[in-house]
C-alpha positions in Angstrom: 9.3 43.9 -15.3 11.8 40.8 -17.3 11.7 37.5 -15.5 15.1 36.2 -14.8 17.4 34.6 -18.3 18.2 31.4 -18.6 21.1 30.0 -18.2 20.3 27.5 -21.3 17.4 27.6 -24.3 14.3 25.6 -24.1 12.4 25.1 -27.0 8.1 23.6 -27.2 7.2 20.5 -27.7 5.1 19.5 -30.3 4.0 16.5 -28.8 3.5 14.5 -25.2 5.9 13.6 -23.2 5.6 12.3 -19.7 7.9 12.5 -16.1 7.5 11.6 -13.1 8.2 13.5 -9.4 9.5 11.8 -5.8 7.2 13.5 -3.4 7.3 12.4 -0.2 4.6 11.0 1.9 4.4 10.2 5.5 4.5 7.0 6.5 4.7 4.8 9.8 7.0 2.6 10.5 6.2 -1.0 11.7 9.4 -2.6 11.6 12.9 -2.3 10.7 16.7 -3.7 10.9 19.9 -2.8 8.6 18.7 -4.9 5.8 14.5 -3.8 5.6 12.0 -2.7 6.9 7.8 -3.2 7.5 5.8 0.5 6.5 2.4 1.1 6.3 1.3 4.1 3.9 -2.0 5.3 2.7 -1.6 4.3 -0.8 -0.3 0.3 -2.3 3.5 0.6 -3.1 3.5 -1.5 -6.2 5.8 -5.1 -5.7 10.1 -4.5 -7.0 9.6 -0.8 -7.2 12.2 1.1 -6.2 11.2 3.6 -3.8 13.8 6.5 -1.7 12.7 6.4 2.2 13.7 9.2 4.3 14.2 7.5 7.9 13.9 9.7 11.2 15.9 7.6 12.7 15.6 10.0 16.8 18.4 12.7 16.2 19.4 11.7 12.6 17.4 11.7 8.9 18.3 9.0 6.3 17.8 8.1 3.1 17.5 4.8 1.7 16.8 3.3 -1.7 14.6 0.1 -1.4 13.1 -2.3 -3.7 8.8 -3.5 -2.4 9.6 -7.2 -1.8 5.1 -7.3 -0.9 3.0 -5.3 -0.2 -1.1 -6.0 1.2 -3.9 -4.0 2.6 -3.5 -4.3 6.7 -6.4 -1.9 8.0 -9.1 0.0 8.0 -8.7 2.9 9.6 -11.1 5.6 10.4 -13.5 5.1 6.4 -9.2 4.7 4.6 -7.9 2.0 4.0 -3.8 1.2 5.0 -1.3 -1.1 3.0 2.4 -2.3 4.3 4.9 -3.2 2.1 7.9 -5.1 2.7 11.4 -3.3 1.8 14.6 -4.6 1.2 17.2 -1.7 0.7 19.5 -1.7 -2.5 23.5 -0.7 -2.1 22.5 1.6 1.6 25.2 3.9 2.1 27.9 3.7 4.9 26.8 6.5 6.7 22.1 5.3 6.5 23.8 2.3 7.3 26.0 2.5 10.3 22.8 5.2 11.5 20.7 2.5 11.2 22.3 -0.4 13.4 23.0 3.0 16.0 18.9 3.3 15.6 18.1 -0.6 15.6 21.1 -1.4 18.3 19.5 1.4 21.2 15.8 0.3 20.5 16.8 -3.4 21.0 18.9 -2.0 24.5 15.4 -0.3 26.3 13.6 -3.2 25.1 15.1 -5.0 27.5 15.3 -3.0 30.0 14.3 -4.6 33.3 10.8 -1.6 33.6 11.3 0.2 36.8 10.1 -0.7 39.8 7.3 1.1 42.2 6.9 1.2 45.6 3.2 1.1 46.5 0.9 0.5 48.9 -2.2 0.0 48.3 -4.7 2.6 51.1 -7.1 0.0 53.4 -10.8 2.3 52.3 -11.5 1.7 56.3 -8.9 3.7 57.5 
């Protein structure tokens, strides 16, 4: 039984060549603007490094490139250190900028909306 044929022949590498792989890890977005975000992760992000971030903005999801502006230990949660990192978005696409702007504006509107008034009465226990 033979496997699928390759379009290009591979060659063995006599030495060691290294590389990297991008893996999406969960994070919490603590605050967000069209220019950047504050995120919380279970691992430290190196200052000035570039990363791609997938942001789930309600029904929309976008991927933006961001530069790590700062990173510090945030808190200890269930024996795990959480790190807080400030991200500056780098050349976001028009689609991503539009989605982030719409999401931020919707959050502002929701935060400014007055809380609904609930009418209630306290029952008198003596009655």
